[in-house]
C-alpha positions in Angstrom: 13.9 -28.5 -17.9 11.6 -27.6 -14.9 14.6 -27.8 -12.8 16.7 -25.6 -14.7 13.8 -23.0 -14.9 13.5 -23.1 -10.9 17.3 -22.5 -10.7 17.3 -19.7 -12.9 14.3 -18.2 -11.1 16.2 -18.4 -7.8 19.1 -16.8 -9.1 17.5 -13.9 -10.6 15.7 -13.3 -7.2 19.1 -13.5 -5.5 20.8 -11.3 -7.9 17.7 -8.7 -7.6 17.9 -8.8 -4.0 21.9 -8.5 -3.6 21.6 -5.5 -6.2 18.6 -3.8 -4.1 20.7 -4.2 -0.9 23.8 -2.7 -2.5 22.2 0.0 -4.4 19.1 1.1 -2.0 18.9 4.8 -3.5 18.5 3.5 -7.1 16.2 0.7 -6.6 13.8 2.5 -3.8 13.9 -1.0 -2.2 13.7 -1.2 1.4 15.0 -4.8 2.6 14.5 -3.9 6.2 10.7 -4.7 5.6 11.3 -8.2 4.9 14.6 -9.4 6.8 13.8 -7.4 10.0 10.7 -7.1 12.3 8.1 -5.0 10.8 8.0 -1.2 11.9 5.0 -0.1 13.4 2.4 1.7 11.6 3.0 5.0 13.2 6.7 4.9 12.4 5.9 4.1 8.8 3.5 7.0 8.5 6.0 9.5 10.0 8.4 8.6 7.3 8.7 11.3 4.2 9.1 8.2 1.8 5.9 7.0 -0.2 7.2 3.3 -0.1 6.7 3.5 3.7 3.4 4.9 3.5 2.5 2.3 0.9 3.6 -0.4 3.5 1.5 1.7 6.2 -1.5 1.6 4.3 -1.3 -2.0 3.6 -0.8 -2.9 7.1 -3.8 -0.9 8.2 -6.0 -2.9 5.9 -4.6 -6.2 6.7 -4.8 -5.4 10.4 -8.4 -3.6 10.0 -6.9 -0.7 12.0 -10.0 1.4 12.2 -8.1 4.2 14.1 -6.2 5.0 10.8 -9.2 5.5 8.8 -8.8 9.4 9.0 -5.3 8.9 7.8 -6.3 7.1 4.8 -8.6 10.0 4.0 -5.8 12.5 3.9 -5.3 13.2 0.3 -7.2 9.9 -0.7 -6.6 10.5 -4.4 -2.8 10.3 -4.1 -1.6 9.4 -7.6 2.0 8.7 -6.4 3.2 5.3 -8.2 5.0 3.1 -5.7 8.5 2.0 -7.0 9.3 -0.8 -4.6 8.4 -4.5 -5.7 5.9 -5.4 -3.2 3.7 -2.5 -4.4 5.2 -1.9 -8.2 3.3 0.2 -10.2 0.2 0.6 -7.6 -0.6 4.1 -6.8 -1.2 5.2 -3.2 -4.7 5.9 -3.9 -5.4 1.9 -4.7 -3.7 1.1 -1.7 -5.7 3.2 0.7 -8.9 2.3 -1.0 -7.9 -1.4 -0.8 -7.2 -0.9 2.7 -10.7 0.7 3.1 -12.3 -2.4 1.2 -10.9 -4.7 3.7 -11.7 -2.6 6.9 -15.4 -2.1 5.7 -15.9 -5.4 4.3 -17.8 -3.8 1.5 -17.0 -4.2 -2.5 -17.4 -0.8 -4.6 -19.6 -0.8 -7.5 -16.5 -0.6 -9.7 -13.0 -2.3 -9.7 -10.3 -0.2 -7.7 -7.6 0.7 -10.5 -4.1 0.1 -9.7 -3.2 3.7 -11.0 -6.3 5.8 -12.2 -8.2 7.6 -9.3 -11.9 7.1 -9.2 -13.7 9.8 -7.1 -16.7 7.8 -6.7 -14.8 4.8 -5.1 -13.4 7.4 -2.6 -16.9 8.7 -1.9 -18.3 5.5 -1.5 -15.9 4.6 1.2 -16.0 8.3 2.7 -19.8 7.9 3.1 -19.4 4.6 4.8 -16.7 5.9 7.1 -19.2 8.9 8.2 -22.2 6.8 8.6 -19.9 4.3 10.9 -18.8 7.4 12.8 -15.0 7.2 11.8 -15.3 10.5 10.0 -17.0 13.7 10.7 -19.1 14.9 7.7 -17.7 18.2 6.3 -20.0 20.9 4.7 
């Protein structure tokens, strides 16, 4: 039974990838991220595709790239929901705030929700970035 379940799971993954490769406009799936070398963060940010931005923000957090903190605070409450399978149903807000969590090493006083924007979390990380000198306080 276990072997049959594994076989079905592998088949499902292969069919999904094949479909996504055949119809990229329908699935919003960019298989190039997984089968070709990762594009640089700057190239991903230059794209107009929110899925590319999601990958860029994720990479910024994973690599703790402090030079992109200002970019994370350009529209930090962006509610766009991502449709590719790596970040499925996550908002750009949650990906940005998780990147800030990884960069700062600080946990906010609330859980970062995948969809709903919480301005107190944005302010928490904005205050940290100002204190550390990554952002300039605006009046």
